[in-house]
Structures are given as C-alpha cells and as structure tokens.
Predicted model as a PDB file, atoms N, CA, C, CB and O in Angstrom, pLDDT in the B-factor column:
MODEL        1                                                                  
ATOM      1  N   MET A   1     247.035 258.669 265.445  1.00 55.00           N  
ATOM      2  CA  MET A   1     248.041 259.020 264.408  1.00 55.00           C  
ATOM      3  C   MET A   1     248.069 258.352 263.176  1.00 55.00           C  
ATOM      4  CB  MET A   1     249.252 258.876 264.882  1.00 55.00           C  
ATOM      5  O   MET A   1     248.244 257.134 263.168  1.00 55.00           O  
ATOM      6  N   GLY A   2     247.900 259.064 261.994  1.00 60.00           N  
ATOM      7  CA  GLY A   2     247.920 258.239 260.731  1.00 60.00           C  
ATOM      8  C   GLY A   2     249.418 257.852 260.251  1.00 60.00           C  
ATOM      9  O   GLY A   2     250.489 258.291 260.669  1.00 60.00           O  
ATOM     10  N   THR A   3     249.173 256.944 259.296  1.00 66.00           N  
ATOM     11  CA  THR A   3     250.480 256.332 258.622  1.00 66.00           C  
ATOM     12  C   THR A   3     251.380 257.438 258.167  1.00 66.00           C  
ATOM     13  CB  THR A   3     250.138 255.394 257.322  1.00 66.00           C  
ATOM     14  O   THR A   3     250.921 258.506 257.763  1.00 66.00           O  
ATOM     15  N   ARG A   4     252.588 257.200 258.228  1.00 72.00           N  
ATOM     16  CA  ARG A   4     253.464 258.158 257.808  1.00 72.00           C  
ATOM     17  C   ARG A   4     253.886 257.805 256.209  1.00 72.00           C  
ATOM     18  CB  ARG A   4     254.714 258.180 258.851  1.00 72.00           C  
ATOM     19  O   ARG A   4     254.129 256.645 255.879  1.00 72.00           O  
ATOM     20  N   LYS A   5     253.943 258.880 255.291  1.00 82.00           N  
ATOM     21  CA  LYS A   5     254.194 258.674 253.630  1.00 82.00           C  
ATOM     22  C   LYS A   5     255.557 259.145 253.568  1.00 82.00           C  
ATOM     23  CB  LYS A   5     253.137 259.613 252.487  1.00 82.00           C  
ATOM     24  O   LYS A   5     255.993 260.121 254.178  1.00 82.00           O  
ATOM     25  N   LYS A   6     256.208 258.379 252.784  1.00 91.00           N  
ATOM     26  CA  LYS A   6     257.585 258.772 252.067  1.00 91.00           C  
ATOM     27  C   LYS A   6     257.332 258.568 250.666  1.00 91.00           C  
ATOM     28  CB  LYS A   6     258.909 257.875 252.523  1.00 91.00           C  
ATOM     29  O   LYS A   6     256.543 257.790 250.129  1.00 91.00           O  
ATOM     30  N   ARG A   7     258.286 259.555 250.068  1.00 94.00           N  
ATOM     31  CA  ARG A   7     258.259 259.224 248.535  1.00 94.00           C  
ATOM     32  C   ARG A   7     259.361 258.298 248.272  1.00 94.00           C  
ATOM     33  CB  ARG A   7     258.424 260.525 247.579  1.00 94.00           C  
ATOM     34  O   ARG A   7     260.266 258.138 249.092  1.00 94.00           O  
ATOM     35  N   ARG A   8     259.308 257.662 247.114  1.00 96.00           N  
ATOM     36  CA  ARG A   8     260.222 256.624 246.629  1.00 96.00           C  
ATOM     37  C   ARG A   8     260.357 256.675 244.915  1.00 96.00           C  
ATOM     38  CB  ARG A   8     259.617 255.132 247.172  1.00 96.00           C  
ATOM     39  O   ARG A   8     259.436 257.098 244.215  1.00 96.00           O  
ATOM     40  N   ALA A   9     261.328 256.301 244.499  1.00 97.00           N  
ATOM     41  CA  ALA A   9     261.299 256.207 243.221  1.00 97.00           C  
ATOM     42  C   ALA A   9     260.760 254.788 242.755  1.00 97.00           C  
ATOM     43  CB  ALA A   9     262.606 256.528 242.752  1.00 97.00           C  
ATOM     44  O   ALA A   9     260.963 253.845 243.520  1.00 97.00           O  
ATOM     45  N   VAL A  10     260.071 254.554 241.529  1.00 96.00           N  
ATOM     46  CA  VAL A  10     259.492 253.247 241.335  1.00 96.00           C  
ATOM     47  C   VAL A  10     260.001 253.247 239.728  1.00 96.00           C  
ATOM     48  CB  VAL A  10     257.664 253.105 241.708  1.00 96.00           C  
ATOM     49  O   VAL A  10     259.718 254.206 239.010  1.00 96.00           O  
ATOM     50  N   VAL A  11     260.699 252.209 239.266  1.00 96.00           N  
ATOM     51  CA  VAL A  11     261.052 251.803 237.978  1.00 96.00           C  
ATOM     52  C   VAL A  11     260.154 250.952 237.211  1.00 96.00           C  
ATOM     53  CB  VAL A  11     262.196 251.200 238.050  1.00 96.00           C  
ATOM     54  O   VAL A  11     260.004 249.819 237.668  1.00 96.00           O  
ATOM     55  N   ASP A  12     259.488 251.262 236.088  1.00 96.00           N  
ATOM     56  CA  ASP A  12     258.703 250.194 235.154  1.00 96.00           C  
ATOM     57  C   ASP A  12     259.848 249.333 234.657  1.00 96.00           C  
ATOM     58  CB  ASP A  12     257.797 250.902 233.786  1.00 96.00           C  
ATOM     59  O   ASP A  12     260.515 249.724 233.699  1.00 96.00           O  
ATOM     60  N   GLY A  13     260.112 248.174 235.263  1.00 91.00           N  
ATOM     61  CA  GLY A  13     261.303 247.162 234.820  1.00 91.00           C  
ATOM     62  C   GLY A  13     261.230 246.830 233.520  1.00 91.00           C  
ATOM     63  O   GLY A  13     262.209 246.682 232.789  1.00 91.00           O  
ATOM     64  N   ASP A  14     259.729 246.667 233.099  1.00 93.00           N  
ATOM     65  CA  ASP A  14     259.717 246.025 231.819  1.00 93.00           C  
ATOM     66  C   ASP A  14     259.831 247.192 230.471  1.00 93.00           C  
ATOM     67  CB  ASP A  14     258.274 245.124 231.785  1.00 93.00           C  
ATOM     68  O   ASP A  14     259.836 246.881 229.280  1.00 93.00           O  
ATOM     69  N   ALA A  15     259.913 248.492 230.994  1.00 96.00           N  
ATOM     70  CA  ALA A  15     260.236 249.313 230.012  1.00 96.00           C  
ATOM     71  C   ALA A  15     261.423 250.189 229.889  1.00 96.00           C  
ATOM     72  CB  ALA A  15     259.334 249.961 229.923  1.00 96.00           C  
ATOM     73  O   ALA A  15     261.707 250.968 228.978  1.00 96.00           O  
ATOM     74  N   CYS A  16     262.199 249.855 231.214  1.00 96.00           N  
ATOM     75  CA  CYS A  16     263.568 250.265 231.367  1.00 96.00           C  
ATOM     76  C   CYS A  16     264.615 249.776 230.120  1.00 96.00           C  
ATOM     77  CB  CYS A  16     264.035 249.674 232.770  1.00 96.00           C  
ATOM     78  O   CYS A  16     264.690 248.598 229.772  1.00 96.00           O  
ATOM     79  N   VAL A  17     265.300 250.716 229.587  1.00 95.00           N  
ATOM     80  CA  VAL A  17     266.226 250.359 228.755  1.00 95.00           C  
ATOM     81  C   VAL A  17     267.655 250.316 229.175  1.00 95.00           C  
ATOM     82  CB  VAL A  17     266.087 251.099 227.780  1.00 95.00           C  
ATOM     83  O   VAL A  17     268.548 250.040 228.374  1.00 95.00           O  
ATOM     84  N   ALA A  18     267.873 250.590 230.431  1.00 96.00           N  
ATOM     85  CA  ALA A  18     269.125 250.492 231.242  1.00 96.00           C  
ATOM     86  C   ALA A  18     270.242 251.237 230.840  1.00 96.00           C  
ATOM     87  CB  ALA A  18     269.561 249.211 231.314  1.00 96.00           C  
ATOM     88  O   ALA A  18     271.410 250.849 230.804  1.00 96.00           O  
ATOM     89  N   CYS A  19     269.760 252.416 230.518  1.00 96.00           N  
ATOM     90  CA  CYS A  19     270.847 253.626 229.951  1.00 96.00           C  
ATOM     91  C   CYS A  19     271.534 253.921 230.980  1.00 96.00           C  
ATOM     92  CB  CYS A  19     270.272 255.034 229.372  1.00 96.00           C  
ATOM     93  O   CYS A  19     272.617 254.332 230.565  1.00 96.00           O  
ATOM     94  N   GLY A  20     271.506 253.942 232.220  1.00 96.00           N  
ATOM     95  CA  GLY A  20     272.307 254.482 233.266  1.00 96.00           C  
ATOM     96  C   GLY A  20     272.074 255.857 233.853  1.00 96.00           C  
ATOM     97  O   GLY A  20     272.370 256.203 234.997  1.00 96.00           O  
ATOM     98  N   CYS A  21     271.421 256.700 232.782  1.00 97.00           N  
ATOM     99  CA  CYS A  21     271.174 258.333 233.295  1.00 97.00           C  
ATOM    100  C   CYS A  21     270.652 258.480 234.580  1.00 97.00           C  
ATOM    101  CB  CYS A  21     270.137 259.153 232.416  1.00 97.00           C  
ATOM    102  O   CYS A  21     271.011 259.492 235.182  1.00 97.00           O  
ATOM    103  N   CYS A  22     269.773 257.595 235.231  1.00 97.00           N  
ATOM    104  CA  CYS A  22     269.392 257.748 236.493  1.00 97.00           C  
ATOM    105  C   CYS A  22     270.342 257.427 237.606  1.00 97.00           C  
ATOM    106  CB  CYS A  22     268.326 257.063 236.622  1.00 97.00           C  
ATOM    107  O   CYS A  22     270.308 258.025 238.681  1.00 97.00           O  
ATOM    108  N   GLU A  23     271.159 256.504 237.336  1.00 96.00           N  
ATOM    109  CA  GLU A  23     272.286 256.227 237.966  1.00 96.00           C  
ATOM    110  C   GLU A  23     273.147 257.252 238.360  1.00 96.00           C  
ATOM    111  CB  GLU A  23     272.900 255.460 237.299  1.00 96.00           C  
ATOM    112  O   GLU A  23     273.455 257.473 239.531  1.00 96.00           O  
ATOM    113  N   LYS A  24     273.591 257.967 237.249  1.00 97.00           N  
ATOM    114  CA  LYS A  24     274.642 259.068 237.351  1.00 97.00           C  
ATOM    115  C   LYS A  24     274.027 260.201 238.023  1.00 97.00           C  
ATOM    116  CB  LYS A  24     275.208 259.530 235.957  1.00 97.00           C  
ATOM    117  O   LYS A  24     274.849 260.951 238.550  1.00 97.00           O  
ATOM    118  N   VAL A  25     272.581 260.593 238.172  1.00 98.00           N  
ATOM    119  CA  VAL A  25     272.276 261.835 238.699  1.00 98.00           C  
ATOM    120  C   VAL A  25     271.737 261.539 240.235  1.00 98.00           C  
ATOM    121  CB  VAL A  25     271.192 262.592 237.724  1.00 98.00           C  
ATOM    122  O   VAL A  25     271.452 262.496 240.955  1.00 98.00           O  
ATOM    123  N   CYS A  26     271.614 260.263 240.682  1.00 98.00           N  
ATOM    124  CA  CYS A  26     271.227 260.141 242.103  1.00 98.00           C  
ATOM    125  C   CYS A  26     272.168 260.608 243.179  1.00 98.00           C  
ATOM    126  CB  CYS A  26     270.962 258.798 242.366  1.00 98.00           C  
ATOM    127  O   CYS A  26     273.297 260.118 243.219  1.00 98.00           O  
ATOM    128  N   PRO A  27     271.800 261.508 244.048  1.00 97.00           N  
ATOM    129  CA  PRO A  27     272.758 261.961 244.822  1.00 97.00           C  
ATOM    130  C   PRO A  27     273.225 261.051 246.036  1.00 97.00           C  
ATOM    131  CB  PRO A  27     272.320 263.177 245.236  1.00 97.00           C  
ATOM    132  O   PRO A  27     274.208 261.246 246.751  1.00 97.00           O  
ATOM    133  N   LEU A  28     272.150 259.843 246.125  1.00 97.00           N  
ATOM    134  CA  LEU A  28     272.592 258.914 247.319  1.00 97.00           C  
ATOM    135  C   LEU A  28     272.874 257.502 246.754  1.00 97.00           C  
ATOM    136  CB  LEU A  28     271.402 258.808 248.513  1.00 97.00           C  
ATOM    137  O   LEU A  28     272.784 256.491 247.451  1.00 97.00           O  
ATOM    138  N   SER A  29     273.236 257.498 245.389  1.00 97.00           N  
ATOM    139  CA  SER A  29     273.356 256.170 244.899  1.00 97.00           C  
ATOM    140  C   SER A  29     272.379 255.222 245.300  1.00 97.00           C  
ATOM    141  CB  SER A  29     274.533 255.678 245.225  1.00 97.00           C  
ATOM    142  O   SER A  29     272.749 254.165 245.811  1.00 97.00           O  
ATOM    143  N   ALA A  30     271.189 255.470 245.132  1.00 98.00           N  
ATOM    144  CA  ALA A  30     270.011 254.691 245.457  1.00 98.00           C  
ATOM    145  C   ALA A  30     269.485 253.954 244.221  1.00 98.00           C  
ATOM    146  CB  ALA A  30     268.924 255.595 246.043  1.00 98.00           C  
ATOM    147  O   ALA A  30     268.608 253.093 244.298  1.00 98.00           O  
ATOM    148  N   ILE A  31     270.001 254.292 243.206  1.00 97.00           N  
ATOM    149  CA  ILE A  31     269.406 253.526 242.050  1.00 97.00           C  
ATOM    150  C   ILE A  31     270.798 253.117 241.177  1.00 97.00           C  
ATOM    151  CB  ILE A  31     268.201 254.553 241.102  1.00 97.00           C  
ATOM    152  O   ILE A  31     271.815 253.802 241.067  1.00 97.00           O  
ATOM    153  N   GLN A  32     270.547 251.897 240.641  1.00 96.00           N  
ATOM    154  CA  GLN A  32     271.662 251.173 239.877  1.00 96.00           C  
ATOM    155  C   GLN A  32     271.109 250.278 238.686  1.00 96.00           C  
ATOM    156  CB  GLN A  32     272.491 250.225 240.901  1.00 96.00           C  
ATOM    157  O   GLN A  32     270.091 249.598 238.818  1.00 96.00           O  
ATOM    158  N   VAL A  33     271.708 250.318 237.743  1.00 96.00           N  
ATOM    159  CA  VAL A  33     271.288 249.370 236.653  1.00 96.00           C  
ATOM    160  C   VAL A  33     271.830 247.954 236.952  1.00 96.00           C  
ATOM    161  CB  VAL A  33     271.820 249.868 235.226  1.00 96.00           C  
ATOM    162  O   VAL A  33     273.014 247.653 237.101  1.00 96.00           O  
ATOM    163  N   TRP A  34     270.793 247.165 237.013  1.00 88.00           N  
ATOM    164  CA  TRP A  34     270.851 245.710 237.679  1.00 88.00           C  
ATOM    165  C   TRP A  34     271.449 244.765 236.372  1.00 88.00           C  
ATOM    166  CB  TRP A  34     269.085 245.118 238.288  1.00 88.00           C  
ATOM    167  O   TRP A  34     270.650 244.558 235.458  1.00 88.00           O  
ATOM    168  N   ARG A  35     272.552 244.302 236.281  1.00 89.00           N  
ATOM    169  CA  ARG A  35     273.170 243.260 235.289  1.00 89.00           C  
ATOM    170  C   ARG A  35     272.812 243.762 233.911  1.00 89.00           C  
ATOM    171  CB  ARG A  35     272.587 241.693 235.506  1.00 89.00           C  
ATOM    172  O   ARG A  35     272.542 243.015 232.970  1.00 89.00           O  
ATOM    173  N   GLY A  36     272.830 245.186 233.854  1.00 91.00           N  
ATOM    174  CA  GLY A  36     272.830 245.684 232.256  1.00 91.00           C  
ATOM    175  C   GLY A  36     271.555 245.503 231.766  1.00 91.00           C  
ATOM    176  O   GLY A  36     271.468 245.626 230.544  1.00 91.00           O  
ATOM    177  N   VAL A  37     270.395 245.210 232.448  1.00 93.00           N  
ATOM    178  CA  VAL A  37     268.957 244.850 232.072  1.00 93.00           C  
ATOM    179  C   VAL A  37     268.113 245.961 232.476  1.00 93.00           C  
ATOM    180  CB  VAL A  37     268.438 243.522 232.748  1.00 93.00           C  
ATOM    181  O   VAL A  37     267.445 246.446 231.564  1.00 93.00           O  
ATOM    182  N   ARG A  38     267.987 246.478 233.626  1.00 94.00           N  
ATOM    183  CA  ARG A  38     267.143 247.528 234.053  1.00 94.00           C  
ATOM    184  C   ARG A  38     267.506 248.326 235.346  1.00 94.00           C  
ATOM    185  CB  ARG A  38     265.875 246.968 234.210  1.00 94.00           C  
ATOM    186  O   ARG A  38     268.251 247.731 236.124  1.00 94.00           O  
ATOM    187  N   ALA A  39     267.140 249.444 235.658  1.00 96.00           N  
ATOM    188  CA  ALA A  39     267.327 250.169 236.795  1.00 96.00           C  
ATOM    189  C   ALA A  39     266.732 249.717 237.916  1.00 96.00           C  
ATOM    190  CB  ALA A  39     266.982 251.341 236.634  1.00 96.00           C  
ATOM    191  O   ALA A  39     265.538 249.437 237.807  1.00 96.00           O  
ATOM    192  N   ALA A  40     267.276 249.565 239.023  1.00 96.00           N  
ATOM    193  CA  ALA A  40     266.694 249.011 240.358  1.00 96.00           C  
ATOM    194  C   ALA A  40     266.904 250.051 241.435  1.00 96.00           C  
ATOM    195  CB  ALA A  40     267.408 247.606 240.819  1.00 96.00           C  
ATOM    196  O   ALA A  40     268.004 250.601 241.485  1.00 96.00           O  
ATOM    197  N   VAL A  41     265.882 250.404 242.374  1.00 96.00           N  
ATOM    198  CA  VAL A  41     265.901 251.261 243.470  1.00 96.00           C  
ATOM    199  C   VAL A  41     266.180 250.682 244.746  1.00 96.00           C  
ATOM    200  CB  VAL A  41     264.755 251.897 243.548  1.00 96.00           C  
ATOM    201  O   VAL A  41     265.473 249.741 245.104  1.00 96.00           O  
ATOM    202  N   ASN A  42     267.103 251.095 245.497  1.00 96.00           N  
ATOM    203  CA  ASN A  42     267.310 250.647 246.758  1.00 96.00           C  
ATOM    204  C   ASN A  42     266.303 251.426 247.856  1.00 96.00           C  
ATOM    205  CB  ASN A  42     268.830 250.844 247.049  1.00 96.00           C  
ATOM    206  O   ASN A  42     266.612 252.532 248.298  1.00 96.00           O  
ATOM    207  N   PRO A  43     265.258 250.843 248.191  1.00 93.00           N  
ATOM    208  CA  PRO A  43     264.325 251.659 249.127  1.00 93.00           C  
ATOM    209  C   PRO A  43     264.946 252.214 250.527  1.00 93.00           C  
ATOM    210  CB  PRO A  43     263.097 250.721 249.498  1.00 93.00           C  
ATOM    211  O   PRO A  43     264.441 253.183 251.095  1.00 93.00           O  
ATOM    212  N   GLU A  44     265.855 251.662 250.936  1.00 94.00           N  
ATOM    213  CA  GLU A  44     266.558 252.038 252.027  1.00 94.00           C  
ATOM    214  C   GLU A  44     267.449 253.348 251.842  1.00 94.00           C  
ATOM    215  CB  GLU A  44     267.349 250.901 252.405  1.00 94.00           C  
ATOM    216  O   GLU A  44     267.589 254.144 252.771  1.00 94.00           O  
ATOM    217  N   ARG A  45     267.936 253.498 250.824  1.00 96.00           N  
ATOM    218  CA  ARG A  45     268.631 254.861 250.411  1.00 96.00           C  
ATOM    219  C   ARG A  45     267.716 255.885 249.565  1.00 96.00           C  
ATOM    220  CB  ARG A  45     269.944 254.517 249.492  1.00 96.00           C  
ATOM    221  O   ARG A  45     268.041 257.070 249.490  1.00 96.00           O  
ATOM    222  N   CYS A  46     266.620 255.412 248.963  1.00 97.00           N  
ATOM    223  CA  CYS A  46     266.038 256.510 247.991  1.00 97.00           C  
ATOM    224  C   CYS A  46     265.315 257.339 249.025  1.00 97.00           C  
ATOM    225  CB  CYS A  46     264.968 255.925 246.700  1.00 97.00           C  
ATOM    226  O   CYS A  46     264.805 256.807 250.011  1.00 97.00           O  
ATOM    227  N   VAL A  47     265.265 258.709 248.794  1.00 95.00           N  
ATOM    228  CA  VAL A  47     264.493 259.726 249.542  1.00 95.00           C  
ATOM    229  C   VAL A  47     263.334 260.510 248.662  1.00 95.00           C  
ATOM    230  CB  VAL A  47     265.545 260.782 250.109  1.00 95.00           C  
ATOM    231  O   VAL A  47     262.594 261.379 249.125  1.00 95.00           O  
ATOM    232  N   GLY A  48     263.325 260.007 247.239  1.00 96.00           N  
ATOM    233  CA  GLY A  48     262.300 260.540 246.514  1.00 96.00           C  
ATOM    234  C   GLY A  48     262.470 261.778 246.062  1.00 96.00           C  
ATOM    235  O   GLY A  48     261.535 262.559 245.885  1.00 96.00           O  
ATOM    236  N   CYS A  49     263.689 262.043 245.844  1.00 97.00           N  
ATOM    237  CA  CYS A  49     263.983 263.644 245.258  1.00 97.00           C  
ATOM    238  C   CYS A  49     263.405 263.898 243.959  1.00 97.00           C  
ATOM    239  CB  CYS A  49     265.586 263.997 245.045  1.00 97.00           C  
ATOM    240  O   CYS A  49     262.980 265.026 243.711  1.00 97.00           O  
ATOM    241  N   GLY A  50     263.339 262.918 243.054  1.00 97.00           N  
ATOM    242  CA  GLY A  50     262.797 262.876 241.655  1.00 97.00           C  
ATOM    243  C   GLY A  50     263.857 263.103 240.459  1.00 97.00           C  
ATOM    244  O   GLY A  50     263.530 263.133 239.273  1.00 97.00           O  
ATOM    245  N   LYS A  51     265.296 263.275 240.985  1.00 98.00           N  
ATOM    246  CA  LYS A  51     266.252 263.674 240.056  1.00 98.00           C  
ATOM    247  C   LYS A  51     266.191 262.643 238.904  1.00 98.00           C  
ATOM    248  CB  LYS A  51     267.654 263.783 240.711  1.00 98.00           C  
ATOM    249  O   LYS A  51     266.172 262.994 237.724  1.00 98.00           O  
ATOM    250  N   CYS A  52     266.159 261.316 239.317  1.00 98.00           N  
ATOM    251  CA  CYS A  52     266.212 260.075 238.431  1.00 98.00           C  
ATOM    252  C   CYS A  52     265.034 260.195 237.470  1.00 98.00           C  
ATOM    253  CB  CYS A  52     266.121 258.666 239.295  1.00 98.00           C  
ATOM    254  O   CYS A  52     265.186 259.987 236.267  1.00 98.00           O  
ATOM    255  N   ALA A  53     263.944 260.508 237.964  1.00 97.00           N  
ATOM    256  CA  ALA A  53     262.604 260.378 236.943  1.00 97.00           C  
ATOM    257  C   ALA A  53     262.837 261.751 235.988  1.00 97.00           C  
ATOM    258  CB  ALA A  53     260.826 260.446 237.934  1.00 97.00           C  
ATOM    259  O   ALA A  53     262.498 261.718 234.806  1.00 97.00           O  
ATOM    260  N   LYS A  54     263.365 262.810 236.506  1.00 98.00           N  
ATOM    261  CA  LYS A  54     263.526 263.907 235.423  1.00 98.00           C  
ATOM    262  C   LYS A  54     264.498 263.504 234.588  1.00 98.00           C  
ATOM    263  CB  LYS A  54     263.880 265.284 235.918  1.00 98.00           C  
ATOM    264  O   LYS A  54     264.313 263.855 233.423  1.00 98.00           O  
ATOM    265  N   GLU A  55     265.485 262.876 234.799  1.00 97.00           N  
ATOM    266  CA  GLU A  55     266.630 262.564 233.823  1.00 97.00           C  
ATOM    267  C   GLU A  55     266.290 261.316 232.907  1.00 97.00           C  
ATOM    268  CB  GLU A  55     268.008 262.258 234.658  1.00 97.00           C  
ATOM    269  O   GLU A  55     266.911 261.176 231.853  1.00 97.00           O  
ATOM    270  N   CYS A  56     265.400 260.484 233.256  1.00 97.00           N  
ATOM    271  CA  CYS A  56     265.123 259.160 232.408  1.00 97.00           C  
ATOM    272  C   CYS A  56     264.555 259.626 231.026  1.00 97.00           C  
ATOM    273  CB  CYS A  56     263.976 258.099 233.186  1.00 97.00           C  
ATOM    274  O   CYS A  56     263.459 260.169 230.892  1.00 97.00           O  
ATOM    275  N   PRO A  57     265.330 259.381 230.138  1.00 96.00           N  
ATOM    276  CA  PRO A  57     264.890 259.484 228.856  1.00 96.00           C  
ATOM    277  C   PRO A  57     263.614 258.856 228.273  1.00 96.00           C  
ATOM    278  CB  PRO A  57     265.833 259.077 228.206  1.00 96.00           C  
ATOM    279  O   PRO A  57     262.902 259.331 227.388  1.00 96.00           O  
ATOM    280  N   ALA A  58     263.460 257.690 228.941  1.00 95.00           N  
ATOM    281  CA  ALA A  58     262.357 256.677 228.488  1.00 95.00           C  
ATOM    282  C   ALA A  58     261.120 257.066 229.487  1.00 95.00           C  
ATOM    283  CB  ALA A  58     262.887 254.923 228.671  1.00 95.00           C  
ATOM    284  O   ALA A  58     260.039 256.566 229.176  1.00 95.00           O  
ATOM    285  N   SER A  59     261.145 257.761 230.456  1.00 97.00           N  
ATOM    286  CA  SER A  59     259.966 258.335 231.295  1.00 97.00           C  
ATOM    287  C   SER A  59     259.574 257.096 231.935  1.00 97.00           C  
ATOM    288  CB  SER A  59     258.689 259.082 230.443  1.00 97.00           C  
ATOM    289  O   SER A  59     258.360 256.956 232.088  1.00 97.00           O  
ATOM    290  N   VAL A  60     260.359 256.128 232.359  1.00 97.00           N  
ATOM    291  CA  VAL A  60     259.770 254.884 232.974  1.00 97.00           C  
ATOM    292  C   VAL A  60     259.999 254.944 234.656  1.00 97.00           C  
ATOM    293  CB  VAL A  60     260.553 253.487 232.269  1.00 97.00           C  
ATOM    294  O   VAL A  60     259.749 253.926 235.302  1.00 97.00           O  
ATOM    295  N   ILE A  61     260.461 256.117 235.315  1.00 97.00           N  
ATOM    296  CA  ILE A  61     260.543 256.272 236.658  1.00 97.00           C  
ATOM    297  C   ILE A  61     259.687 257.265 237.092  1.00 97.00           C  
ATOM    298  CB  ILE A  61     261.789 256.514 237.060  1.00 97.00           C  
ATOM    299  O   ILE A  61     259.754 258.418 236.666  1.00 97.00           O  
ATOM    300  N   GLU A  62     258.634 256.771 238.173  1.00 97.00           N  
ATOM    301  CA  GLU A  62     257.841 257.661 238.934  1.00 97.00           C  
ATOM    302  C   GLU A  62     258.221 257.886 240.386  1.00 97.00           C  
ATOM    303  CB  GLU A  62     256.532 257.205 238.881  1.00 97.00           C  
ATOM    304  O   GLU A  62     258.992 257.131 240.980  1.00 97.00           O  
ATOM    305  N   ILE A  63     257.726 258.815 240.866  1.00 97.00           N  
ATOM    306  CA  ILE A  63     257.934 259.103 242.440  1.00 97.00           C  
ATOM    307  C   ILE A  63     256.758 259.035 243.064  1.00 97.00           C  
ATOM    308  CB  ILE A  63     258.521 260.458 242.809  1.00 97.00           C  
ATOM    309  O   ILE A  63     255.921 259.916 242.872  1.00 97.00           O  
ATOM    310  N   GLN A  64     256.510 257.948 243.929  1.00 95.00           N  
ATOM    311  CA  GLN A  64     255.264 257.503 244.596  1.00 95.00           C  
ATOM    312  C   GLN A  64     255.321 257.657 246.113  1.00 95.00           C  
ATOM    313  CB  GLN A  64     254.979 256.043 244.251  1.00 95.00           C  
ATOM    314  O   GLN A  64     256.353 257.623 246.782  1.00 95.00           O  
ATOM    315  N   GLU A  65     254.183 257.818 246.531  1.00 93.00           N  
ATOM    316  CA  GLU A  65     254.185 257.940 248.134  1.00 93.00           C  
ATOM    317  C   GLU A  65     254.114 256.315 248.497  1.00 93.00           C  
ATOM    318  CB  GLU A  65     252.680 258.955 248.846  1.00 93.00           C  
ATOM    319  O   GLU A  65     253.483 255.496 247.828  1.00 93.00           O  
ATOM    320  N   VAL A  66     254.673 256.099 249.358  1.00 85.00           N  
ATOM    321  CA  VAL A  66     254.673 254.798 250.110  1.00 85.00           C  
ATOM    322  C   VAL A  66     254.403 254.853 251.502  1.00 85.00           C  
ATOM    323  CB  VAL A  66     255.898 254.147 249.989  1.00 85.00           C  
ATOM    324  O   VAL A  66     254.897 255.784 252.138  1.00 85.00           O  
ATOM    325  N   SER A  67     253.589 253.875 252.171  1.00 79.00           N  
ATOM    326  CA  SER A  67     253.395 254.094 253.573  1.00 79.00           C  
ATOM    327  C   SER A  67     254.841 253.389 254.339  1.00 79.00           C  
ATOM    328  CB  SER A  67     251.829 253.332 254.060  1.00 79.00           C  
ATOM    329  O   SER A  67     255.479 252.450 253.863  1.00 79.00           O  
ATOM    330  N   VAL A  68     255.105 253.996 255.431  1.00 69.00           N  
ATOM    331  CA  VAL A  68     256.395 253.344 256.126  1.00 69.00           C  
ATOM    332  C   VAL A  68     255.734 253.065 257.668  1.00 69.00           C  
ATOM    333  CB  VAL A  68     257.957 254.551 256.148  1.00 69.00           C  
ATOM    334  O   VAL A  68     256.421 252.552 258.551  1.00 69.00           O  
TER     335      VAL A  68                                                      
ENDMDL                                                                          
END                                                                             
C-alpha cells in the first residue's frame, strides 16, 4: 500500500505581510498571524481546503500535498 497524501496550506513566511486575511477565512482556525509578523499554519488542524490561499492578497500561501 502506498503512502497516504493530504493537502496542507504552506505559507512563504519571508513574503507574508501578516495582514490576517487568511486567519479570518479559515473555517478550522488552522492559520494564525504569529506575533504580527507572519501567518503560521497548524498542520494538525489544516485540511487543505484552500480558502486561505484564495484570500491571500500577496499570494504567498500554497496548498501542497504532504505524506502522512
């Protein structure tokens, strides 16, 4: 049996402007602006729905497949 894949949001922390748009649209509160500097994703909560990536005005959030 192969490795299971799940989708997760990944933030480019160097390019994030910490606007908070992603935090407002996440239905599971899986993404938060950390210390007012950048968004951080809680991988335990994120289901990879893509709402944060669509909302991000700087386009610095990607939905990627990860092995679990």
